[in-house]
C-alpha positions as protocol buffer text, in pm:
chain_id: "A"
residue {
  index: 1
  type: UNK
  ca { x: 1876 y: -741 z: 1432 }
}
residue {
  index: 2
  type: UNK
  ca { x: 1645 y: -954 z: 1223 }
}
residue {
  index: 3
  type: UNK
  ca { x: 1266 y: -893 z: 1209 }
}
residue {
  index: 4
  type: UNK
  ca { x: 1021 y: -1141 z: 1057 }
}
residue {
  index: 5
  type: UNK
  ca { x: 668 y: -1045 z: 948 }
}
residue {
  index: 6
  type: UNK
  ca { x: 392 y: -1288 z: 856 }
}
residue {
  index: 7
  type: UNK
  ca { x: 358 y: -1211 z: 487 }
}
residue {
  index: 8
  type: UNK
  ca { x: 94 y: -1232 z: 213 }
}
residue {
  index: 9
  type: UNK
  ca { x: 92 y: -1023 z: -102 }
}
residue {
  index: 10
  type: UNK
  ca { x: 277 y: -733 z: 56 }
}
residue {
  index: 11
  type: UNK
  ca { x: 62 y: -720 z: 367 }
}
residue {
  index: 12
  type: UNK
  ca { x: 78 y: -862 z: 720 }
}
residue {
  index: 13
  type: UNK
  ca { x: -89 y: -1207 z: 714 }
}
residue {
  index: 14
  type: UNK
  ca { x: -338 y: -1223 z: 998 }
}
residue {
  index: 15
  type: UNK
  ca { x: -303 y: -1583 z: 1121 }
}
residue {
  index: 16
  type: UNK
  ca { x: 42 y: -1677 z: 1250 }
}
residue {
  index: 17
  type: UNK
  ca { x: -23 y: -2053 z: 1261 }
}
residue {
  index: 18
  type: UNK
  ca { x: -140 y: -2060 z: 898 }
}
residue {
  index: 19
  type: UNK
  ca { x: 116 y: -1828 z: 742 }
}
residue {
  index: 20
  type: UNK
  ca { x: 294 y: -1966 z: 435 }
}
residue {
  index: 21
  type: UNK
  ca { x: 557 y: -1695 z: 415 }
}
residue {
  index: 22
  type: UNK
  ca { x: 757 y: -1456 z: 626 }
}
residue {
  index: 23
  type: UNK
  ca { x: 928 y: -1139 z: 509 }
}
residue {
  index: 24
  type: UNK
  ca { x: 1257 y: -1112 z: 690 }
}
residue {
  index: 25
  type: UNK
  ca { x: 1423 y: -774 z: 741 }
}
residue {
  index: 26
  type: UNK
  ca { x: 1788 y: -722 z: 831 }
}
residue {
  index: 27
  type: UNK
  ca { x: 1822 y: -409 z: 1044 }
}
residue {
  index: 28
  type: UNK
  ca { x: 2140 y: -217 z: 1119 }
}
residue {
  index: 29
  type: UNK
  ca { x: 2159 y: 119 z: 1299 }
}
residue {
  index: 30
  type: UNK
  ca { x: 1778 y: 129 z: 1317 }
}
residue {
  index: 31
  type: UNK
  ca { x: 1748 y: 106 z: 937 }
}
residue {
  index: 32
  type: UNK
  ca { x: 1644 y: -178 z: 707 }
}
residue {
  index: 33
  type: UNK
  ca { x: 1944 y: -281 z: 496 }
}
residue {
  index: 34
  type: UNK
  ca { x: 1794 y: -585 z: 323 }
}
residue {
  index: 35
  type: UNK
  ca { x: 1482 y: -801 z: 310 }
}
residue {
  index: 36
  type: UNK
  ca { x: 1372 y: -1132 z: 164 }
}
residue {
  index: 37
  type: UNK
  ca { x: 1063 y: -1352 z: 162 }
}
residue {
  index: 38
  type: UNK
  ca { x: 1105 y: -1707 z: 294 }
}
residue {
  index: 39
  type: UNK
  ca { x: 862 y: -2000 z: 305 }
}
residue {
  index: 40
  type: UNK
  ca { x: 727 y: -2123 z: 637 }
}
residue {
  index: 41
  type: UNK
  ca { x: 837 y: -2486 z: 567 }
}
residue {
  index: 42
  type: UNK
  ca { x: 587 y: -2626 z: 810 }
}
residue {
  index: 43
  type: UNK
  ca { x: 255 y: -2577 z: 980 }
}
residue {
  index: 44
  type: UNK
  ca { x: 167 y: -2530 z: 1344 }
}
residue {
  index: 45
  type: UNK
  ca { x: 308 y: -2277 z: 1584 }
}
residue {
  index: 46
  type: UNK
  ca { x: 579 y: -2510 z: 1718 }
}
residue {
  index: 47
  type: UNK
  ca { x: 734 y: -2565 z: 1374 }
}
residue {
  index: 48
  type: UNK
  ca { x: 705 y: -2199 z: 1287 }
}
residue {
  index: 49
  type: UNK
  ca { x: 866 y: -2086 z: 1611 }
}
residue {
  index: 50
  type: UNK
  ca { x: 1148 y: -2331 z: 1548 }
}
residue {
  index: 51
  type: UNK
  ca { x: 1196 y: -2197 z: 1193 }
}
residue {
  index: 52
  type: UNK
  ca { x: 1220 y: -1841 z: 1320 }
}
residue {
  index: 53
  type: UNK
  ca { x: 1477 y: -1943 z: 1582 }
}
residue {
  index: 54
  type: UNK
  ca { x: 1683 y: -2124 z: 1316 }
}
residue {
  index: 55
  type: UNK
  ca { x: 1677 y: -1810 z: 1102 }
}
residue {
  index: 56
  type: UNK
  ca { x: 1809 y: -1606 z: 1394 }
}
residue {
  index: 57
  type: UNK
  ca { x: 1497 y: -1392 z: 1415 }
}
residue {
  index: 58
  type: UNK
  ca { x: 1490 y: -1150 z: 1705 }
}
residue {
  index: 59
  type: UNK
  ca { x: 1140 y: -1005 z: 1660 }
}
residue {
  index: 60
  type: UNK
  ca { x: 819 y: -1140 z: 1505 }
}
residue {
  index: 61
  type: UNK
  ca { x: 550 y: -899 z: 1388 }
}
residue {
  index: 62
  type: UNK
  ca { x: 216 y: -1058 z: 1305 }
}
residue {
  index: 63
  type: UNK
  ca { x: -160 y: -1018 z: 1314 }
}
residue {
  index: 64
  type: UNK
  ca { x: -355 y: -1265 z: 1527 }
}
residue {
  index: 65
  type: UNK
  ca { x: -176 y: -1526 z: 1738 }
}
residue {
  index: 66
  type: UNK
  ca { x: -288 y: -1771 z: 2006 }
}
residue {
  index: 67
  type: UNK
  ca { x: -151 y: -1839 z: 2351 }
}
residue {
  index: 68
  type: UNK
  ca { x: 22 y: -2161 z: 2249 }
}
residue {
  index: 69
  type: UNK
  ca { x: 210 y: -1984 z: 1973 }
}
residue {
  index: 70
  type: UNK
  ca { x: 309 y: -1705 z: 2211 }
}
residue {
  index: 71
  type: UNK
  ca { x: 455 y: -1962 z: 2447 }
}
residue {
  index: 72
  type: UNK
  ca { x: 642 y: -2134 z: 2165 }
}
residue {
  index: 73
  type: UNK
  ca { x: 792 y: -1804 z: 2056 }
}
residue {
  index: 74
  type: UNK
  ca { x: 890 y: -1716 z: 2412 }
}
residue {
  index: 75
  type: UNK
  ca { x: 1064 y: -2054 z: 2445 }
}
residue {
  index: 76
  type: UNK
  ca { x: 1246 y: -1985 z: 2117 }
}
residue {
  index: 77
  type: UNK
  ca { x: 1362 y: -1647 z: 2241 }
}
residue {
  index: 78
  type: UNK
  ca { x: 1169 y: -1449 z: 1981 }
}
residue {
  index: 79
  type: UNK
  ca { x: 1011 y: -1118 z: 2090 }
}
residue {
  index: 80
  type: UNK
  ca { x: 649 y: -1082 z: 1974 }
}
residue {
  index: 81
  type: UNK
  ca { x: 461 y: -779 z: 1843 }
}
residue {
  index: 82
  type: UNK
  ca { x: 107 y: -886 z: 1750 }
}
residue {
  index: 83
  type: UNK
  ca { x: -199 y: -710 z: 1615 }
}
residue {
  index: 84
  type: UNK
  ca { x: -27 y: -548 z: 1318 }
}
residue {
  index: 85
  type: UNK
  ca { x: -198 y: -501 z: 985 }
}
residue {
  index: 86
  type: UNK
  ca { x: -131 y: -335 z: 649 }
}
residue {
  index: 87
  type: UNK
  ca { x: 179 y: -310 z: 436 }
}
residue {
  index: 88
  type: UNK
  ca { x: 471 y: -504 z: 590 }
}
residue {
  index: 89
  type: UNK
  ca { x: 735 y: -247 z: 495 }
}
residue {
  index: 90
  type: UNK
  ca { x: 534 y: 34 z: 659 }
}
residue {
  index: 91
  type: UNK
  ca { x: 467 y: -179 z: 968 }
}
residue {
  index: 92
  type: UNK
  ca { x: 840 y: -249 z: 1013 }
}
residue {
  index: 93
  type: UNK
  ca { x: 918 y: 123 z: 978 }
}
residue {
  index: 94
  type: UNK
  ca { x: 654 y: 195 z: 1245 }
}
residue {
  index: 95
  type: UNK
  ca { x: 816 y: -67 z: 1469 }
}
residue {
  index: 96
  type: UNK
  ca { x: 1157 y: 88 z: 1431 }
}
residue {
  index: 97
  type: UNK
  ca { x: 1007 y: 427 z: 1523 }
}
residue {
  index: 98
  type: UNK
  ca { x: 847 y: 276 z: 1834 }
}
residue {
  index: 99
  type: UNK
  ca { x: 496 y: 342 z: 1709 }
}
residue {
  index: 100
  type: UNK
  ca { x: 348 y: -7 z: 1707 }
}
residue {
  index: 101
  type: UNK
  ca { x: 144 y: -126 z: 2004 }
}
residue {
  index: 102
  type: UNK
  ca { x: 100 y: -496 z: 2072 }
}
residue {
  index: 103
  type: UNK
  ca { x: -191 y: -593 z: 2294 }
}
residue {
  index: 104
  type: UNK
  ca { x: -152 y: -258 z: 2462 }
}
residue {
  index: 105
  type: UNK
  ca { x: 228 y: -273 z: 2473 }
}
residue {
  index: 106
  type: UNK
  ca { x: 435 y: -33 z: 2268 }
}
residue {
  index: 107
  type: UNK
  ca { x: 662 y: -247 z: 2050 }
}
residue {
  index: 108
  type: UNK
  ca { x: 977 y: -41 z: 2073 }
}
residue {
  index: 109
  type: UNK
  ca { x: 1306 y: -227 z: 2068 }
}
residue {
  index: 110
  type: UNK
  ca { x: 1478 y: 73 z: 2229 }
}
residue {
  index: 111
  type: UNK
  ca { x: 1288 y: 43 z: 2560 }
}
residue {
  index: 112
  type: UNK
  ca { x: 1053 y: -252 z: 2537 }
}
residue {
  index: 113
  type: UNK
  ca { x: 880 y: -349 z: 2856 }
}
residue {
  index: 114
  type: UNK
  ca { x: 651 y: -642 z: 2919 }
}
residue {
  index: 115
  type: UNK
  ca { x: 308 y: -625 z: 3073 }
}
residue {
  index: 116
  type: UNK
  ca { x: 162 y: -305 z: 2934 }
}
residue {
  index: 117
  type: UNK
  ca { x: -206 y: -341 z: 2864 }
}
residue {
  index: 118
  type: UNK
  ca { x: -501 y: -116 z: 2809 }
}
residue {
  index: 119
  type: UNK
  ca { x: -671 y: -237 z: 3127 }
}
residue {
  index: 120
  type: UNK
  ca { x: -1022 y: -379 z: 3145 }
}
residue {
  index: 121
  type: UNK
  ca { x: -1242 y: -247 z: 2870 }
}
residue {
  index: 122
  type: UNK
  ca { x: -1612 y: -234 z: 2914 }
}
residue {
  index: 123
  type: UNK
  ca { x: -1823 y: -446 z: 2680 }
}
residue {
  index: 124
  type: UNK
  ca { x: -1823 y: -286 z: 2338 }
}
residue {
  index: 125
  type: UNK
  ca { x: -1468 y: -152 z: 2356 }
}
residue {
  index: 126
  type: UNK
  ca { x: -1356 y: -395 z: 2093 }
}
residue {
  index: 127
  type: UNK
  ca { x: -1319 y: -439 z: 1720 }
}
residue {
  index: 128
  type: UNK
  ca { x: -1677 y: -568 z: 1696 }
}
residue {
  index: 129
  type: UNK
  ca { x: -1586 y: -932 z: 1665 }
}
residue {
  index: 130
  type: UNK
  ca { x: -1456 y: -929 z: 1309 }
}
residue {
  index: 131
  type: UNK
  ca { x: -1282 y: -1256 z: 1250 }
}
residue {
  index: 132
  type: UNK
  ca { x: -1083 y: -1160 z: 942 }
}
residue {
  index: 133
  type: UNK
  ca { x: -1139 y: -1504 z: 799 }
}
residue {
  index: 134
  type: UNK
  ca { x: -1023 y: -1697 z: 1103 }
}
residue {
  index: 135
  type: UNK
  ca { x: -1363 y: -1807 z: 1231 }
}
residue {
  index: 136
  type: UNK
  ca { x: -1398 y: -2176 z: 1161 }
}
residue {
  index: 137
  type: UNK
  ca { x: -1776 y: -2160 z: 1194 }
}
residue {
  index: 138
  type: UNK
  ca { x: -1815 y: -1867 z: 955 }
}
residue {
  index: 139
  type: UNK
  ca { x: -2090 y: -1923 z: 701 }
}
residue {
  index: 140
  type: UNK
  ca { x: -2136 y: -1675 z: 417 }
}
residue {
  index: 141
  type: UNK
  ca { x: -2478 y: -1510 z: 370 }
}
residue {
  index: 142
  type: UNK
  ca { x: -2453 y: -1560 z: -7 }
}
residue {
  index: 143
  type: UNK
  ca { x: -2388 y: -1836 z: -256 }
}
residue {
  index: 144
  type: UNK
  ca { x: -2196 y: -1867 z: -580 }
}
residue {
  index: 145
  type: UNK
  ca { x: -1959 y: -2097 z: -769 }
}
residue {
  index: 146
  type: UNK
  ca { x: -1651 y: -1932 z: -614 }
}
residue {
  index: 147
  type: UNK
  ca { x: -1750 y: -1964 z: -247 }
}
residue {
  index: 148
  type: UNK
  ca { x: -1487 y: -2162 z: -60 }
}
residue {
  index: 149
  type: UNK
  ca { x: -1231 y: -2120 z: -338 }
}
residue {
  index: 150
  type: UNK
  ca { x: -913 y: -1914 z: -340 }
}
residue {
  index: 151
  type: UNK
  ca { x: -969 y: -1613 z: -568 }
}
residue {
  index: 152
  type: UNK
  ca { x: -716 y: -1366 z: -706 }
}
residue {
  index: 153
  type: UNK
  ca { x: -861 y: -1030 z: -805 }
}
residue {
  index: 154
  type: UNK
  ca { x: -740 y: -694 z: -926 }
}
residue {
  index: 155
  type: UNK
  ca { x: -949 y: -405 z: -805 }
}
residue {
  index: 156
  type: UNK
  ca { x: -968 y: -30 z: -785 }
}
residue {
  index: 157
  type: UNK
  ca { x: -1160 y: 136 z: -501 }
}
residue {
  index: 158
  type: UNK
  ca { x: -1302 y: 488 z: -517 }
}
residue {
  index: 159
  type: UNK
  ca { x: -1525 y: 716 z: -316 }
}
residue {
  index: 160
  type: UNK
  ca { x: -1836 y: 870 z: -472 }
}
residue {
  index: 161
  type: UNK
  ca { x: -1640 y: 1182 z: -573 }
}
residue {
  index: 162
  type: UNK
  ca { x: -1406 y: 966 z: -780 }
}
residue {
  index: 163
  type: UNK
  ca { x: -1113 y: 983 z: -537 }
}
residue {
  index: 164
  type: UNK
  ca { x: -919 y: 657 z: -538 }
}
residue {
  index: 165
  type: UNK
  ca { x: -846 y: 507 z: -195 }
}
residue {
  index: 166
  type: UNK
  ca { x: -688 y: 178 z: -298 }
}
residue {
  index: 167
  type: UNK
  ca { x: -578 y: -14 z: -607 }
}
residue {
  index: 168
  type: UNK
  ca { x: -413 y: -351 z: -657 }
}
residue {
  index: 169
  type: UNK
  ca { x: -325 y: -238 z: -1009 }
}
residue {
  index: 170
  type: UNK
  ca { x: -98 y: 26 z: -864 }
}
residue {
  index: 171
  type: UNK
  ca { x: 77 y: -238 z: -653 }
}
residue {
  index: 172
  type: UNK
  ca { x: 112 y: -470 z: -951 }
}
residue {
  index: 173
  type: UNK
  ca { x: -11 y: -772 z: -753 }
}
residue {
  index: 174
  type: UNK
  ca { x: -364 y: -919 z: -740 }
}
residue {
  index: 175
  type: UNK
  ca { x: -536 y: -962 z: -404 }
}
residue {
  index: 176
  type: UNK
  ca { x: -574 y: -1326 z: -297 }
}
residue {
  index: 177
  type: UNK
  ca { x: -842 y: -1444 z: -55 }
}
residue {
  index: 178
  type: UNK
  ca { x: -1083 y: -1730 z: 13 }
}
residue {
  index: 179
  type: UNK
  ca { x: -1425 y: -1627 z: -111 }
}
residue {
  index: 180
  type: UNK
  ca { x: -1696 y: -1650 z: 152 }
}
residue {
  index: 181
  type: UNK
  ca { x: -1456 y: -1697 z: 443 }
}
residue {
  index: 182
  type: UNK
  ca { x: -1515 y: -1353 z: 588 }
}
residue {
  index: 183
  type: UNK
  ca { x: -1175 y: -1219 z: 480 }
}
residue {
  index: 184
  type: UNK
  ca { x: -1329 y: -942 z: 270 }
}
residue {
  index: 185
  type: UNK
  ca { x: -1606 y: -690 z: 321 }
}
residue {
  index: 186
  type: UNK
  ca { x: -1946 y: -843 z: 251 }
}
residue {
  index: 187
  type: UNK
  ca { x: -2033 y: -661 z: -70 }
}
residue {
  index: 188
  type: UNK
  ca { x: -1697 y: -724 z: -232 }
}
residue {
  index: 189
  type: UNK
  ca { x: -1705 y: -1093 z: -129 }
}
residue {
  index: 190
  type: UNK
  ca { x: -2058 y: -1144 z: -260 }
}
residue {
  index: 191
  type: UNK
  ca { x: -1973 y: -985 z: -597 }
}
residue {
  index: 192
  type: UNK
  ca { x: -1671 y: -1209 z: -651 }
}
residue {
  index: 193
  type: UNK
  ca { x: -1872 y: -1520 z: -554 }
}
residue {
  index: 194
  type: UNK
  ca { x: -2064 y: -1510 z: -881 }
}
residue {
  index: 195
  type: UNK
  ca { x: -1793 y: -1385 z: -1119 }
}
residue {
  index: 196
  type: UNK
  ca { x: -1612 y: -1573 z: -1394 }
}
residue {
  index: 197
  type: UNK
  ca { x: -1238 y: -1558 z: -1456 }
}
residue {
  index: 198
  type: UNK
  ca { x: -1164 y: -1263 z: -1684 }
}
residue {
  index: 199
  type: UNK
  ca { x: -1485 y: -1084 z: -1594 }
}
residue {
  index: 200
  type: UNK
  ca { x: -1472 y: -720 z: -1483 }
}
residue {
  index: 201
  type: UNK
  ca { x: -1751 y: -593 z: -1262 }
}
residue {
  index: 202
  type: UNK
  ca { x: -1823 y: -251 z: -1116 }
}
residue {
  index: 203
  type: UNK
  ca { x: -2014 y: -235 z: -788 }
}
residue {
  index: 204
  type: UNK
  ca { x: -2143 y: 39 z: -555 }
}
residue {
  index: 205
  type: UNK
  ca { x: -2158 y: -53 z: -184 }
}
residue {
  index: 206
  type: UNK
  ca { x: -2358 y: 115 z: 86 }
}
residue {
  index: 207
  type: UNK
  ca { x: -2189 y: 129 z: 430 }
}
residue {
  index: 208
  type: UNK
  ca { x: -2387 y: -176 z: 547 }
}
residue {
  index: 209
  type: UNK
  ca { x: -2221 y: -383 z: 272 }
}
residue {
  index: 210
  type: UNK
  ca { x: -1877 y: -241 z: 343 }
}
residue {
  index: 211
  type: UNK
  ca { x: -1741 y: -130 z: 681 }
}
residue {
  index: 212
  type: UNK
  ca { x: -2071 y: -50 z: 849 }
}
residue {
  index: 213
  type: UNK
  ca { x: -2181 y: 268 z: 1021 }
}
residue {
  index: 214
  type: UNK
  ca { x: -1970 y: 434 z: 1291 }
}
residue {
  index: 215
  type: UNK
  ca { x: -2043 y: 293 z: 1635 }
}
residue {
  index: 216
  type: UNK
  ca { x: -2044 y: 559 z: 1911 }
}
residue {
  index: 217
  type: UNK
  ca { x: -1962 y: 284 z: 2162 }
}
residue {
  index: 218
  type: UNK
  ca { x: -1633 y: 228 z: 1981 }
}
residue {
  index: 219
  type: UNK
  ca { x: -1512 y: 570 z: 2096 }
}
residue {
  index: 220
  type: UNK
  ca { x: -1379 y: 553 z: 2451 }
}
residue {
  index: 221
  type: UNK
  ca { x: -1158 y: 746 z: 2692 }
}
residue {
  index: 222
  type: UNK
  ca { x: -899 y: 598 z: 2925 }
}
residue {
  index: 223
  type: UNK
  ca { x: -680 y: 739 z: 3199 }
}
residue {
  index: 224
  type: UNK
  ca { x: -328 y: 780 z: 3068 }
}
residue {
  index: 225
  type: UNK
  ca { x: -200 y: 635 z: 3392 }
}
residue {
  index: 226
  type: UNK
  ca { x: -386 y: 312 z: 3312 }
}
residue {
  index: 227
  type: UNK
  ca { x: -205 y: 274 z: 2978 }
}
residue {
  index: 228
  type: UNK
  ca { x: 171 y: 298 z: 3016 }
}
residue {
  index: 229
  type: UNK
  ca { x: 328 y: 428 z: 2697 }
}
residue {
  index: 230
  type: UNK
  ca { x: 21 y: 629 z: 2599 }
}
residue {
  index: 231
  type: UNK
  ca { x: 178 y: 950 z: 2726 }
}
residue {
  index: 232
  type: UNK
  ca { x: 393 y: 947 z: 2412 }
}
residue {
  index: 233
  type: UNK
  ca { x: 100 y: 905 z: 2170 }
}
residue {
  index: 234
  type: UNK
  ca { x: -26 y: 1195 z: 1959 }
}
residue {
  index: 235
  type: UNK
  ca { x: -368 y: 1281 z: 1813 }
}
residue {
  index: 236
  type: UNK
  ca { x: -418 y: 1114 z: 1478 }
}
residue {
  index: 237
  type: UNK
  ca { x: -179 y: 826 z: 1553 }
}
residue {
  index: 238
  type: UNK
  ca { x: -299 y: 469 z: 1499 }
}
residue {
  index: 239
  type: UNK
  ca { x: -200 y: 207 z: 1753 }
}
residue {
  index: 240
  type: UNK
  ca { x: -321 y: -133 z: 1869 }
}
residue {
  index: 241
  type: UNK
  ca { x: -497 y: -215 z: 2194 }
}
residue {
  index: 242
  type: UNK
  ca { x: -641 y: -543 z: 2321 }
}
residue {
  index: 243
  type: UNK
  ca { x: -1005 y: -613 z: 2405 }
}
residue {
  index: 244
  type: UNK
  ca { x: -1129 y: -804 z: 2706 }
}
residue {
  index: 245
  type: UNK
  ca { x: -1040 y: -1133 z: 2536 }
}
residue {
  index: 246
  type: UNK
  ca { x: -683 y: -1028 z: 2467 }
}
residue {
  index: 247
  type: UNK
  ca { x: -746 y: -983 z: 2096 }
}
residue {
  index: 248
  type: UNK
  ca { x: -559 y: -689 z: 1935 }
}
residue {
  index: 249
  type: UNK
  ca { x: -752 y: -426 z: 1740 }
}
residue {
  index: 250
  type: UNK
  ca { x: -651 y: -98 z: 1577 }
}
residue {
  index: 251
  type: UNK
  ca { x: -760 y: 238 z: 1717 }
}
residue {
  index: 252
  type: UNK
  ca { x: -688 y: 600 z: 1635 }
}
residue {
  index: 253
  type: UNK
  ca { x: -610 y: 865 z: 1893 }
}
residue {
  index: 254
  type: UNK
  ca { x: -877 y: 1131 z: 1856 }
}
residue {
  index: 255
  type: UNK
  ca { x: -816 y: 1346 z: 2165 }
}
residue {
  index: 256
  type: UNK
  ca { x: -563 y: 1379 z: 2441 }
}
residue {
  index: 257
  type: UNK
  ca { x: -589 y: 1578 z: 2761 }
}
residue {
  index: 258
  type: UNK
  ca { x: -351 y: 1610 z: 3053 }
}
residue {
  index: 259
  type: UNK
  ca { x: -471 y: 1291 z: 3222 }
}
residue {
  index: 260
  type: UNK
  ca { x: -692 y: 1118 z: 2963 }
}
residue {
  index: 261
  type: UNK
  ca { x: -666 y: 991 z: 2610 }
}
residue {
  index: 262
  type: UNK
  ca { x: -954 y: 912 z: 2371 }
}
residue {
  index: 263
  type: UNK
  ca { x: -949 y: 637 z: 2110 }
}
residue {
  index: 264
  type: UNK
  ca { x: -1177 y: 560 z: 1814 }
}
residue {
  index: 265
  type: UNK
  ca { x: -1196 y: 191 z: 1720 }
}
residue {
  index: 266
  type: UNK
  ca { x: -1423 y: 253 z: 1422 }
}
residue {
  index: 267
  type: UNK
  ca { x: -1276 y: 160 z: 1085 }
}
residue {
  index: 268
  type: UNK
  ca { x: -1165 y: 469 z: 894 }
}
residue {
  index: 269
  type: UNK
  ca { x: -1406 y: 368 z: 616 }
}
residue {
  index: 270
  type: UNK
  ca { x: -1707 y: 331 z: 849 }
}
residue {
  index: 271
  type: UNK
  ca { x: -2011 y: 519 z: 721 }
}
residue {
  index: 272
  type: UNK
  ca { x: -1871 y: 557 z: 369 }
}
residue {
  index: 273
  type: UNK
  ca { x: -2021 y: 444 z: 39 }
}
residue {
  index: 274
  type: UNK
  ca { x: -1756 y: 268 z: -167 }
}
residue {
  index: 275
  type: UNK
  ca { x: -1715 y: 185 z: -536 }
}
residue {
  index: 276
  type: UNK
  ca { x: -1507 y: -100 z: -673 }
}
residue {
  index: 277
  type: UNK
  ca { x: -1395 y: -209 z: -1015 }
}
residue {
  index: 278
  type: UNK
  ca { x: -1320 y: -579 z: -974 }
}
residue {
  index: 279
  type: UNK
  ca { x: -1139 y: -806 z: -1219 }
}
residue {
  index: 280
  type: UNK
  ca { x: -1133 y: -1177 z: -1136 }
}
residue {
  index: 281
  type: UNK
  ca { x: -789 y: -1298 z: -1242 }
}
residue {
  index: 282
  type: UNK
  ca { x: -781 y: -1657 z: -1114 }
}
residue {
  index: 283
  type: UNK
  ca { x: -978 y: -1911 z: -917 }
}
residue {
  index: 284
  type: UNK
  ca { x: -803 y: -2209 z: -761 }
}
């Protein structure tokens, strides 16, 4: 079996139609035996679906994806698992364990079934409308010489007690993003907007400049019977559901009773003050 993941700097790229690379995994006996990164060689979901079919891809794992792209993949015979985020290697391992959920459907190649959804959520049971850089009308609330440009930065993120939660230095690869496009948290984005190449800046962000405060409306309980596949979920597990617009978003299982299951859609960093050491490596 061959699995392709939209790929950017080690992570799942969030916009299928704009992806420049795929990481392709060869799987035998439920284990990854090899992997390689290939270029997309074209733009638009039709060309990309055709490329995947030519490569003999059985499964595509990606972030956001539109209806037209889903149809193109279906026509090409490629199974889709959308709404993924994070490190591509870890996401593929989760898929092979049957732990990924795509728009409410558990992406498990052992017993994959179509049509599972989380049912109709009430208003507010969503990811809060974060566009992850895909909103064409997004306008930054700050200015700077780097706004609208592709920036590559190294960074180290710590909590107030000094505990490190993330570091591009440890991964050996700078983070690349378009400054001011909404791809980064506001405080980080605004800091990079005014930096010069080679500059190192240390910033302290309040929750409002980072992942916001926890939203009690983002914690909700569903009947297990309404969400096929949820009976196998465990407390602490992160999966993906879809909101009322069909957009996938990550949630964590916080409680599970005999007939109900409770999810928290708040970001794990919500309510936290964050510190970053940022080094601007390149602007292009």
